[in-house]
C-alpha positions as CSV (number, residue, x, y, z in Angstrom):
1,M,0.1,0.0,0.1
2,D,1.5,3.5,-0.9
3,K,2.5,5.9,1.8
4,P,0.5,9.1,2.4
5,I,1.6,12.0,0.3
6,L,4.4,14.1,2.1
7,I,3.4,17.7,1.7
8,L,6.1,20.5,1.8
9,L,5.5,23.8,3.3
10,V,5.8,25.3,-0.3
11,V,2.9,23.2,-1.7
12,C,-0.8,23.6,-1.3
13,L,-3.0,20.6,-1.9
14,F,-6.5,20.2,-1.2
15,V,-8.0,16.8,-0.9
16,P,-11.8,16.5,-0.4
17,F,-12.3,14.6,2.9
18,K,-15.3,13.3,4.6
19,S,-16.0,14.7,8.2
20,L,-14.8,13.0,11.2
21,A,-18.3,12.3,12.2
22,E,-18.5,9.8,9.2
23,V,-15.8,7.8,10.8
24,S,-17.8,5.7,13.2
25,V,-15.9,3.6,15.7
26,P,-18.0,1.9,18.4
27,A,-17.2,2.9,22.1
28,A,-14.7,0.5,24.0
29,P,-16.3,-2.6,25.8
30,S,-16.8,-2.0,29.5
31,V,-15.1,-4.8,31.4
32,D,-15.1,-6.1,34.7
33,A,-11.7,-4.5,36.2
34,T,-10.6,-2.0,38.7
35,G,-8.3,-0.3,36.0
36,Y,-7.4,-1.4,32.5
37,L,-5.6,-0.2,29.3
38,L,-5.4,-1.2,25.6
39,I,-2.6,0.2,23.5
40,D,-1.0,-0.2,20.2
41,I,2.6,-0.6,21.0
42,D,4.0,0.6,17.7
43,S,2.0,3.8,17.6
44,D,1.5,4.1,21.2
45,L,-2.0,5.1,20.7
46,V,-4.4,4.2,23.6
47,L,-7.5,2.5,22.2
48,A,-9.4,1.9,25.6
49,Q,-8.7,2.8,29.2
50,K,-10.2,3.0,32.9
51,D,-8.2,4.4,35.6
52,A,-4.9,3.6,33.7
53,E,-2.8,5.7,36.1
54,Q,-4.4,4.5,39.3
55,R,-1.9,3.0,41.6
56,L,-2.8,-0.9,42.2
57,E,-1.4,-3.8,43.7
58,P,0.3,-5.8,40.5
59,A,0.7,-9.2,42.3
60,S,2.6,-11.6,39.9
61,L,2.6,-8.8,37.2
62,T,5.7,-7.7,39.2
63,K,7.6,-10.7,37.4
64,I,7.4,-8.7,34.1
65,M,9.7,-6.3,35.5
66,S,12.0,-9.1,37.3
67,A,12.3,-10.9,34.0
68,Y,13.1,-7.7,32.1
69,L,16.0,-7.1,34.5
70,V,17.3,-10.6,33.9
71,F,16.9,-10.4,30.3
72,R,19.2,-7.1,30.5
73,E,21.7,-8.9,32.6
74,L,21.9,-11.8,30.1
75,H,22.0,-9.2,27.0
76,D,25.0,-7.4,28.7
77,G,26.8,-10.6,29.5
78,S,26.8,-10.1,33.2
79,I,25.1,-13.6,33.6
80,K,24.4,-16.7,31.3
81,L,21.4,-19.0,30.8
82,S,23.8,-21.8,31.7
83,D,24.8,-20.2,35.1
84,Q,24.0,-22.6,38.0
85,V,22.4,-20.7,40.8
86,L,22.8,-22.2,44.3
87,I,19.1,-21.9,45.9
88,S,19.2,-20.1,49.3
89,E,16.8,-21.1,52.1
90,K,14.9,-17.7,51.6
91,A,14.2,-18.7,48.1
92,W,13.0,-22.0,49.0
93,K,10.7,-20.8,51.7
94,T,9.2,-18.2,49.6
95,P,5.4,-18.6,49.9
96,G,2.8,-18.6,47.1
97,S,3.2,-20.1,43.7
98,R,6.3,-22.0,43.2
99,M,8.3,-24.1,40.8
100,F,9.5,-26.4,43.7
101,I,13.2,-25.8,43.8
102,E,15.1,-27.3,46.5
103,V,17.3,-25.7,49.1
104,N,21.1,-25.9,48.5
105,K,20.7,-27.5,45.2
106,R,21.9,-25.6,41.9
107,V,19.4,-24.7,39.2
108,S,20.1,-22.9,35.9
109,V,19.3,-19.4,35.1
110,E,17.4,-20.8,32.1
111,D,15.2,-23.0,34.2
112,L,14.7,-20.4,37.0
113,L,13.6,-18.1,34.2
114,K,11.1,-20.5,32.7
115,G,9.9,-21.3,36.3
116,M,9.2,-17.5,36.9
117,V,7.9,-16.6,33.6
118,I,5.8,-19.8,32.7
119,Q,4.9,-21.3,36.3
120,S,5.0,-17.9,38.1
121,G,7.2,-19.4,40.9
122,N,8.1,-17.0,43.7
123,D,10.8,-19.2,44.6
124,A,12.4,-18.9,41.3
125,S,12.1,-15.1,41.4
126,V,13.8,-14.7,44.5
127,A,16.5,-17.3,43.4
128,L,17.1,-15.0,40.4
129,A,17.0,-11.7,42.3
130,E,19.8,-13.0,44.6
131,H,21.8,-14.4,41.7
132,V,21.7,-11.0,40.0
133,A,22.0,-8.5,42.8
134,G,23.2,-10.6,45.8
135,S,20.0,-10.0,47.6
136,E,16.1,-9.5,46.8
137,Q,16.4,-5.9,48.5
138,A,19.2,-5.0,45.9
139,F,17.3,-6.3,43.0
140,A,14.2,-4.5,44.1
141,N,16.3,-1.4,44.0
142,L,17.6,-2.2,40.6
143,M,13.9,-2.7,39.6
144,N,13.0,0.8,40.8
145,D,16.2,2.1,38.9
146,H,14.7,0.6,35.7
147,A,11.3,1.8,36.4
148,R,12.6,5.3,36.6
149,R,14.4,5.0,33.4
150,L,11.5,3.6,31.5
151,G,9.2,6.3,32.8
152,M,7.1,4.3,35.1
153,H,6.6,7.3,37.5
154,N,3.7,5.7,39.5
155,T,5.6,2.4,40.3
156,H,7.4,1.2,43.3
157,F,8.8,-2.1,43.9
158,V,9.9,-3.8,47.3
159,N,10.3,-7.4,46.0
160,S,10.7,-9.5,42.9
161,T,7.7,-11.6,43.3
162,G,4.6,-9.3,43.8
163,L,3.9,-10.6,47.4
164,P,1.6,-7.8,49.2
165,D,3.2,-5.0,50.6
166,P,1.8,-1.3,51.2
167,E,4.8,0.1,49.1
168,H,4.6,-2.3,46.3
169,Y,2.4,-0.8,43.6
170,T,2.1,0.0,39.9
171,T,-0.5,1.2,37.3
172,P,-1.9,-0.2,34.0
173,Q,-0.1,2.6,32.3
174,D,3.2,1.8,33.9
175,I,3.1,-1.9,33.5
176,V,2.6,-1.4,29.8
177,L,5.9,0.5,29.5
178,V,8.1,-2.5,30.9
179,T,6.0,-4.9,28.7
180,E,6.8,-2.8,25.7
181,A,10.6,-2.6,26.6
182,T,10.5,-6.3,26.8
183,I,8.9,-7.1,23.4
184,R,11.2,-4.5,21.6
185,E,14.5,-5.2,23.4
186,F,14.5,-8.9,23.9
187,P,12.2,-10.5,21.0
188,E,13.9,-14.0,21.3
189,L,13.8,-14.1,25.1
190,Y,10.1,-12.7,25.0
191,K,9.2,-15.9,23.2
192,M,9.4,-17.7,26.5
193,Y,6.1,-16.2,27.6
194,A,4.3,-18.2,24.9
195,D,5.4,-21.6,26.3
196,K,2.2,-23.2,27.4
197,E,3.9,-25.7,30.0
198,F,7.1,-26.2,31.6
199,T,8.3,-29.3,33.6
200,F,10.9,-29.1,36.6
201,N,12.0,-31.7,39.2
202,E,9.3,-34.0,37.4
203,I,6.6,-31.7,38.1
204,S,4.6,-30.0,35.2
205,Q,2.7,-26.9,35.4
206,H,0.7,-25.0,32.9
207,N,1.1,-21.5,32.0
208,R,-1.6,-19.5,33.9
209,N,-2.3,-17.4,30.8
210,N,-5.3,-19.2,29.4
211,L,-5.6,-16.9,26.5
212,L,-2.4,-18.8,25.0
213,W,-5.1,-21.7,24.4
214,R,-8.0,-19.7,23.4
215,D,-6.5,-17.1,20.9
216,E,-3.8,-18.3,18.7
217,S,-2.4,-14.6,18.1
218,V,-1.8,-14.2,21.8
219,D,1.8,-14.9,22.6
220,G,2.2,-13.5,26.3
221,V,2.4,-12.1,28.8
222,K,1.7,-12.6,32.4
223,T,-0.9,-13.1,35.0
224,G,-1.2,-12.2,38.7
225,H,-3.3,-12.8,41.7
226,T,-3.7,-12.0,45.4
227,E,-6.5,-11.3,47.6
228,A,-5.8,-7.7,47.8
229,A,-4.9,-7.3,44.1
230,G,-7.7,-9.3,42.6
231,Y,-7.2,-11.1,39.5
232,C,-4.7,-9.5,36.9
233,L,-3.6,-10.1,33.2
234,V,-1.2,-8.4,30.8
235,A,-1.9,-10.0,27.5
236,S,-0.1,-9.3,24.2
237,A,-1.2,-10.3,20.8
238,K,-0.2,-9.8,17.2
239,R,-2.5,-10.1,14.1
240,D,-1.6,-9.2,10.5
241,G,1.5,-7.3,11.7
242,M,-0.6,-5.2,14.6
243,R,0.6,-5.8,18.2
244,L,-1.6,-4.8,20.9
245,V,-1.1,-5.1,24.6
246,S,-3.9,-5.1,27.2
247,V,-3.7,-4.6,31.0
248,V,-6.4,-5.8,33.2
249,M,-5.9,-5.2,37.0
250,G,-8.5,-6.0,40.0
251,S,-10.7,-8.4,38.1
252,A,-13.1,-10.7,40.3
253,S,-12.0,-14.0,39.0
254,E,-9.8,-15.9,36.7
255,K,-12.8,-16.1,34.1
256,A,-13.3,-12.3,34.4
257,R,-9.7,-11.3,33.6
258,I,-9.7,-13.8,30.6
259,S,-13.1,-12.5,29.2
260,A,-12.0,-8.8,29.7
261,S,-8.7,-9.1,28.1
262,Q,-10.1,-11.1,25.3
263,A,-12.8,-8.6,24.8
264,L,-10.3,-5.6,24.8
265,L,-8.0,-7.2,22.3
266,N,-11.0,-8.1,20.0
267,Y,-12.2,-4.6,19.9
268,G,-8.8,-3.2,19.1
269,F,-8.2,-5.7,16.2
270,R,-11.8,-5.5,15.0
271,F,-12.0,-1.6,14.7
272,F,-8.5,-0.4,14.2
273,E,-5.4,-1.0,12.2
274,T,-1.9,0.3,12.2
275,H,0.4,1.4,9.4
276,R,4.1,2.1,9.1
277,L,4.2,5.3,7.1
278,Y,7.9,6.1,7.3
279,G,11.2,4.5,8.4
280,A,13.9,5.9,10.7
281,A,16.3,7.8,8.6
282,D,14.0,7.9,5.5
283,R,14.6,11.3,3.7
284,L,11.3,13.0,3.9
285,T,12.6,16.4,2.3
286,R,15.4,18.7,2.4
287,N,15.8,22.2,3.5
288,R,18.2,25.2,3.1
289,V,20.9,25.7,5.5
290,W,22.6,29.0,6.0
291,M,26.2,29.4,6.9
292,G,26.9,25.7,6.2
293,D,29.5,23.9,4.3
294,R,26.9,23.0,2.0
295,E,23.4,24.6,0.9
296,Y,20.9,21.6,1.9
297,V,20.3,19.3,4.5
298,A,18.3,16.0,4.4
299,L,15.5,15.8,6.8
300,G,13.7,12.9,8.5
301,L,12.7,11.0,11.4
302,Q,14.8,9.3,14.3
303,E,12.3,6.4,14.7
304,D,9.9,4.7,12.5
305,L,6.8,6.3,12.3
306,Y,3.4,4.3,12.8
307,V,-0.2,5.4,13.1
308,T,-3.1,3.5,14.3
309,I,-6.6,4.8,12.8
310,P,-10.1,3.3,12.4
311,R,-10.3,0.7,9.9
312,R,-10.6,1.4,6.2
313,Q,-9.6,5.1,6.5
314,Y,-5.9,4.9,5.3
315,D,-6.8,6.7,2.1
316,R,-8.0,9.7,4.2
317,L,-4.5,10.2,5.9
318,D,-2.4,13.4,5.1
319,A,1.1,14.1,6.2
320,R,3.1,17.3,5.9
321,T,6.5,18.7,7.4
322,E,6.8,22.1,9.2
323,V,10.3,23.6,9.1
324,R,11.2,26.6,11.2
325,T,11.8,29.7,9.0
326,Q,15.5,29.4,8.8
327,V,18.0,26.8,9.7
328,Y,21.6,27.7,10.5
329,A,25.1,25.8,10.7
330,P,26.5,24.3,12.5
331,L,23.7,21.5,12.8
332,D,24.0,18.4,14.5
333,K,22.9,15.0,13.1
334,G,19.5,14.4,14.9
335,Q,18.9,17.9,15.7
336,K,15.1,18.9,15.5
337,V,14.5,21.5,13.0
338,G,10.6,21.0,12.7
339,E,7.8,18.4,12.9
340,V,6.1,15.9,10.8
341,I,2.4,16.0,11.3
342,V,-0.1,13.2,10.3
343,E,-3.8,14.1,10.1
344,L,-6.9,12.2,9.4
345,D,-9.6,14.5,7.7
346,G,-7.8,17.4,8.8
347,E,-7.7,16.2,12.5
348,P,-4.2,15.4,14.1
349,V,-3.3,11.9,14.5
350,T,0.4,12.3,15.6
351,R,3.3,14.9,15.6
352,R,7.0,13.7,15.5
353,P,10.2,15.8,15.5
354,L,11.7,16.4,12.1
355,V,15.5,16.1,12.5
356,A,18.6,16.6,10.4
357,L,19.7,13.2,9.0
358,E,23.4,14.5,8.8
359,A,25.6,17.0,10.4
360,I,26.3,20.2,8.6
361,P,29.3,22.1,9.9
362,E,29.8,25.6,9.5
363,G,31.1,26.9,6.1
364,G,34.0,28.9,5.3
365,I,34.4,32.8,5.2
366,W,33.2,32.9,1.7
367,R,30.0,31.0,2.2
368,N,29.3,33.1,5.3
369,L,29.6,36.3,3.3
370,V,27.5,34.9,0.6
371,D,24.7,33.7,3.0
372,R,24.7,36.9,4.7
373,A,24.2,39.1,1.6
374,L,21.4,36.4,0.4
375,L,19.6,36.8,3.8
376,L,19.7,40.5,3.4
377,L,17.7,40.0,0.4
378,E,15.0,37.7,1.9
């Protein structure tokens, strides 16, 4: 499918669009949950939400951050999947769901990850935390560091498991951020979330995310439950290249969290579609540069540009660039000089920084004299 036409500031183009009132999208379903969120992770467009910024107990959704931290350590080479972890008495005694590791035995990081991700083992979470950071408290401090870096401003962790604590909380909006980071940064390790079963110590346990059996497009992510938190589920699904993530927190039952998650995902896929309009570093236009060692600079985006819109409205998209009046050298690569604006029927869909795709050093004396003279004639 062709990209929308990119319109420069010097071009005037009229396209007869229908009014937005004619773009009919039903209201999002009302689901049984204290808070929920549905988002397209490529465009970051929120498709449905309720109290998405409310602080709630995450229960085992906590393990999404615990796994993310372990994935980073693996990626950085600080630990390996083959590392053998000595199981402490604390890890062995941790209450709640478990993978049934034994004290003073050695278990590989890979098995512990599967025990945490697939079986939701609290014992595995503590063992990994101690292996990575020396203690669970130190690991929780690292979790909070990563939460701040990811922009999870309404989140605070005190443990690696999600066991209840008044100072242990997150929001639907925040838990989406670490889920997105996991999927984007560690696609191979993320595949672990789609495993339906794991056997350890001759004990087989099913993944608690029942959507893996009900919907073949679902490939993650994590369930959670405590009496205080209720029943929670973060689900991610991909259909026809479009990936959605739903977060449901505080449902009344296992059945309710599954039904709510399925309803949200079906709504998003049924009524919306996502398109990649432009790639990072694609040359979208060029602009005059004054006082530089060359006259023009190529302009584009630092990241791929995706938009999520109501279905069958692609041909009604319009994109244009806005560049500030004059651009002067020296100009750094990646420096913002304007915006790319995408509209649907004249209504804004998204705005992204328009940046220099190359560095432009300051020109010599002759170039400066010529450009100063030309500017006087502007």
